[in-house]
C-alpha positions in Angstrom: 1.4 219.0 123.1 -0.9 217.7 125.7 -2.9 214.5 124.6 -6.4 213.6 126.1 -7.8 210.2 127.1 -10.7 208.4 128.5 -10.9 205.3 130.7 -12.9 202.2 130.1 -13.6 199.1 132.3 -15.1 196.6 129.9 -16.2 194.1 132.5 -18.9 196.7 133.5 -19.7 198.1 130.0 -21.3 196.8 127.0 -19.6 196.6 123.5 -22.2 199.2 122.3 -21.3 201.6 125.1 -17.7 201.3 124.4 -18.1 201.8 120.7 -20.3 204.9 121.1 -18.0 206.5 123.8 -14.8 206.1 121.9 -16.3 207.4 118.7 -17.6 210.5 120.7 -14.2 211.0 122.5 -12.3 210.6 119.1 -14.5 213.4 117.6 -13.3 215.8 120.2 -9.6 214.8 119.6 -9.0 212.3 122.4 -6.3 209.8 121.5 -5.8 207.5 124.6 -7.7 204.8 126.4 -6.9 203.6 129.9 -8.2 200.4 131.5 -7.4 198.3 134.6 -6.4 194.8 133.9 -6.2 193.6 137.5 -9.7 194.6 138.5 -11.3 192.0 136.3 -12.3 188.4 137.4 -12.4 185.4 135.1 -10.2 182.8 133.4 -7.0 183.6 131.5 -8.8 183.4 128.3 -11.9 185.4 129.4 -9.5 188.3 130.7 -7.6 188.3 127.3 -10.9 188.4 125.4 -12.2 191.3 127.5 -9.3 193.5 126.6 -8.7 192.3 123.1 -12.2 193.5 122.2 -11.5 196.9 123.9 -8.3 197.3 122.0 -9.9 196.4 118.8 -12.5 199.0 119.1 -9.9 201.5 120.2 -7.6 200.9 117.4 -10.4 201.4 114.9 -10.4 205.0 116.1 -6.7 205.2 116.2 -6.6 205.4 119.9 -3.7 204.0 122.0 -4.6 201.5 124.7 -2.9 201.7 128.2 -3.4 198.6 130.5 -2.8 198.8 134.2 -1.4 195.9 136.0 0.7 194.7 138.9 3.1 192.0 139.8 0.2 189.8 141.1 -1.4 190.0 137.7 1.7 188.8 136.1 1.7 185.7 138.2 -2.1 185.2 137.7 -1.7 185.5 133.8 1.6 183.4 133.6 3.5 186.4 132.2 7.1 187.2 133.1 9.6 190.1 132.7 11.0 188.2 129.6 7.7 187.2 128.1 5.0 189.9 127.7 3.2 188.1 124.9 0.0 188.0 126.7 -0.2 191.7 126.7 0.5 191.6 123.0 -2.4 189.1 122.8 -4.4 191.8 124.3 -3.1 194.1 121.7 -2.1 196.6 124.2 0.1 199.6 123.3 1.3 200.5 126.8 1.6 198.5 129.9 1.4 200.4 133.3 3.1 198.8 136.3 1.0 200.0 139.3 3.1 198.1 141.9 6.6 197.1 140.5 8.5 193.9 141.3 11.3 196.1 142.8 14.2 194.3 141.2 16.0 193.8 137.8 12.7 192.6 136.4 11.3 196.0 136.3 14.2 197.1 134.1 13.7 194.2 131.8 10.2 195.1 131.5 11.0 198.8 130.5 13.6 197.6 128.0 11.4 194.9 126.3 11.8 194.1 122.7 8.1 193.4 122.2 7.2 197.0 121.3 5.3 197.8 124.5 5.5 201.3 126.1 5.7 201.1 129.7 4.3 203.4 132.4 5.7 203.5 135.9 3.8 204.6 138.9 4.7 208.3 139.3 3.8 208.3 142.9 6.7 205.9 143.6 9.7 208.1 142.5 12.3 205.9 144.6 11.0 202.9 142.7 11.4 204.8 139.4 14.8 205.9 140.2 15.9 202.5 141.0 14.8 201.4 137.5 16.8 204.3 136.0 19.9 203.3 138.1 19.5 199.7 136.8 19.7 200.7 133.2 15.9 201.4 132.3 15.6 203.5 129.2 14.0 206.9 130.3 12.8 207.3 126.6 10.6 204.3 127.1 9.0 205.3 130.4 5.9 207.5 131.1 5.3 208.3 134.7 1.6 207.7 135.4 -0.1 209.1 138.6 -2.5 207.1 140.6 -6.2 208.1 140.7 -8.1 208.1 144.0 -11.6 206.9 144.3 -11.7 207.7 148.1 -12.6 211.2 148.9 -9.8 213.2 150.7 -7.1 210.7 149.7 -6.0 212.5 146.5 -2.7 214.2 145.9 -1.9 218.0 146.4 -0.8 220.1 143.5 2.5 220.7 145.1 3.2 216.9 145.2 2.5 216.5 141.5 4.6 219.7 140.7 7.6 218.3 142.6 7.4 214.9 141.1 7.1 216.4 137.7 10.4 218.0 138.1 12.0 214.7 138.6 10.5 213.2 135.4 11.2 216.3 133.4 14.9 216.3 134.5 15.2 212.7 133.5 13.5 213.2 130.1 10.2 211.4 130.9 6.6 212.6 130.3 3.9 212.2 132.9 0.1 211.3 132.7 -2.4 212.4 135.2 -6.1 211.7 135.8 -9.0 214.1 136.0 -12.6 213.3 137.0 -15.7 213.5 135.4 -18.4 215.1 137.5 -21.3 213.1 136.0 -23.3 211.4 138.8 -22.6 207.7 139.0 -19.6 207.8 136.7 -17.5 204.6 137.6 -14.1 203.4 137.9 -12.8 199.9 138.4 -14.0 199.7 142.0 -17.5 199.9 143.5 -17.0 203.6 144.6 -18.6 206.6 142.7 -17.2 209.8 144.1 -15.0 211.1 141.4 -11.6 209.6 140.2 -8.9 212.4 140.0 -5.2 212.3 140.9 -5.4 215.7 142.6 -7.9 216.0 145.4 -8.7 219.6 144.5 -9.8 218.3 141.1 -12.7 216.3 142.7 -15.8 218.2 141.8 -13.9 221.0 140.0 -15.0 222.2 136.4 -13.3 220.2 133.7 -11.6 223.2 132.2 -10.0 224.1 135.4 -8.7 220.5 136.0 -7.2 220.4 132.4 -5.6 223.9 133.0 -4.3 222.8 136.3 -2.7 219.7 134.9 -1.0 221.8 132.2 0.4 224.4 134.7 1.8 221.4 136.7 3.7 220.1 133.6 1.7 216.9 132.7 1.7 215.8 128.9 -1.2 213.4 129.1 -4.6 214.0 130.8 -7.1 211.1 131.3 -10.6 211.0 132.4 -10.3 208.4 135.3 -14.0 207.6 135.5 -16.5 206.7 132.8 -18.6 207.8 131.2 -17.6 211.6 130.9 -20.4 213.6 129.2 -20.4 215.0 125.8 -20.3 218.4 127.3 -17.3 217.5 129.5 -15.4 216.1 126.6 -15.9 219.3 124.6 -14.9 221.3 127.6 -11.6 219.5 128.0 -11.0 220.0 124.2 -11.9 223.7 124.4 -9.4 224.1 127.3 -6.6 223.0 125.0 -7.6 225.6 122.5 -7.2 228.1 125.2 -3.8 226.8 126.1 -2.3 226.4 122.6 -2.8 229.7 120.7 -1.1 231.7 117.9 0.6 235.0 118.8 1.3 237.1 115.6 4.6 238.7 114.9 4.7 242.4 114.3 6.9 244.5 112.0 7.7 246.9 114.8 9.2 244.1 117.1 12.8 244.9 117.0 15.7 242.4 117.3 16.2 241.4 121.0 12.5 241.9 121.7 11.7 238.9 119.6 13.8 236.7 121.9 11.4 237.7 124.7 7.9 238.3 123.5 5.8 235.3 122.6 5.6 234.8 118.8 4.0 232.1 116.6 2.5 228.9 118.1 2.8 229.2 121.8 1.4 227.7 125.0 0.1 229.5 128.0 -1.8 229.4 131.2 -5.2 230.7 130.6 -6.8 232.6 133.6 -10.6 233.2 134.1 -11.2 236.8 134.5 -14.3 238.5 135.9 -13.9 241.7 133.8 -15.0 245.1 134.7 -18.0 246.2 133.2 -16.7 249.5 131.8 -13.7 248.3 129.8 -12.9 250.2 126.7 -12.5 248.4 123.3 -8.6 248.7 123.4 -8.8 247.3 127.0 -10.9 244.3 125.9 -8.7 243.7 123.0 -5.6 243.8 125.2 -7.0 241.4 127.7 -8.8 238.9 125.4 -7.3 239.2 121.8 -3.6 240.1 122.4 -1.7 236.8 122.9 1.7 238.3 123.9 1.3 238.2 127.7 4.3 236.7 129.5 5.8 237.2 133.1 8.6 239.6 133.7 11.5 239.1 136.0 10.0 239.6 139.5 6.7 238.6 140.8 6.7 239.3 144.5 4.4 242.3 144.1 2.9 242.3 140.7 2.9 239.8 137.7 3.9 242.1 135.0 3.2 241.7 131.2 5.1 244.4 129.4 4.4 243.8 125.7 1.0 245.3 125.4 2.9 248.7 125.6 4.3 247.9 122.2 1.1 246.9 120.3 -1.1 249.5 122.0 1.2 252.5 122.2 -0.9 254.5 119.8 -4.3 253.2 121.2 -5.9 255.6 123.7 -6.3 253.9 127.2 -8.2 256.7 129.1 -8.0 256.9 132.7 -11.0 255.5 134.6 -11.9 256.3 138.1 -12.0 253.3 140.5 -13.3 253.7 144.1 -10.8 251.1 145.4 -8.0 252.6 147.7 -5.9 249.5 147.3 -5.8 246.7 144.7 -5.8 243.3 146.2 -4.3 239.9 145.2 -5.9 238.7 141.9 -6.9 242.1 140.7 -5.9 242.9 137.1 -5.0 246.5 136.0 -4.0 248.1 132.8 -1.5 251.0 132.9 -3.3 254.0 131.2 -2.5 257.2 129.3 -1.1 258.8 132.5 1.8 256.5 132.5 2.8 257.3 129.0 6.1 255.2 128.7 4.4 252.1 130.1 0.8 252.3 129.0 -0.7 249.2 127.8 1.1 247.0 130.4 -1.1 244.4 132.2 -0.5 243.7 135.7 -1.8 241.1 138.0 -1.6 242.0 141.7 0.2 239.5 143.9 0.3 241.6 147.2 -1.7 244.7 148.0 -0.8 247.8 146.2 -2.1 251.3 146.4 -4.5 252.6 143.7 -3.3 255.7 141.8 -4.2 257.5 138.6 -2.0 255.5 136.3 -3.9 252.2 136.6 -7.3 251.2 135.4 -9.1 248.5 137.1 -9.7 245.6 134.5 -11.2 242.9 136.7 -10.1 240.1 138.9 -9.1 236.5 138.6 -11.9 234.4 139.9 -11.2 233.1 143.6 -11.0 229.5 142.5 -8.1 230.2 140.2 -5.9 232.3 142.4 -3.6 229.4 142.8 -2.5 229.8 139.2 -0.5 232.9 140.3 1.9 230.6 142.1 2.8 229.0 138.7 3.3 232.4 136.9 7.1 232.7 137.0 9.6 234.6 134.8 9.1 233.8 131.1 5.9 231.8 131.6 3.1 232.8 129.0 -0.4 233.5 130.2 -3.7 234.9 129.0 -7.2 235.7 130.0 -10.4 234.0 129.3 -14.0 235.2 130.1 -15.5 233.9 133.3 
């Protein structure tokens, strides 16, 4: 299940601000705290003090602390691949290597015996592969993407999707950054223009950022900048409630069907739907209550969810007139009583199809979320949420 986190930069924030922010984040189910170690100036003792204080507060709320560093910071703090004790003095839980050493030291850091989890820069797959080839334990590695303070410099969704395939194949989780839209929210550097991994997430609604990160296959989602608002923290938490849902079993689901239809605790890609105004009660239930939508075999023309025809086979879905001659990409239709064997199926249009009397227009996916259709492949669960 996805875990949520926030970022803090204690050289810029008071103890009171840190305490209040983490208490608020914890109340919405957040469990991770990210911070940048190498952006802080000061003596060795001052730097240890900064982050020890942060860790103490975070651990009071049962939150894990991730500290971002690089090879230069190792030298500055007199640490080594065989002696990570300084990071234990800071009471960190996970150490992130932004830029690695590029040799066997990276492997020794990953396989450390001091109980530190290790994040490797997910943007540097050749370097991560080198660590694996050298004997680094993949179960102890989390791939962590960069965030990008500079507008237009962030990653594309396709970049993250491809990288996640590498990490998933090798049994590793990934962490990604989303961005608060609060004006003036800061990161470690004197730039305040959002702090996402994916460029399209800059300025995007929080729910969309979270759902995109899920669709791409990331297991940890962190606000890169501080401070996210109470409303944004709640929006992120609410997005997870739309992703992780319960689909009830039914006595009329026969053997074989139960291996295909989503049943029990499931996860899905939620899509924001601009619903048609004239929806009947069965249609509303089929779209917004029924949880058994998943993608059938082929998706070149329509994304087809079959299983509503099982649950709604006795419910009337009366034909409704629609003036559209064609349905376009992103339109959602429900097969009606004129298509008796298949009525209750829900289809999302991928490429233009002709309207006929067997389909009721149910609404359309909002334009900002049409990209989700590219992630709806065979067997993927999905659902609809109100615009």
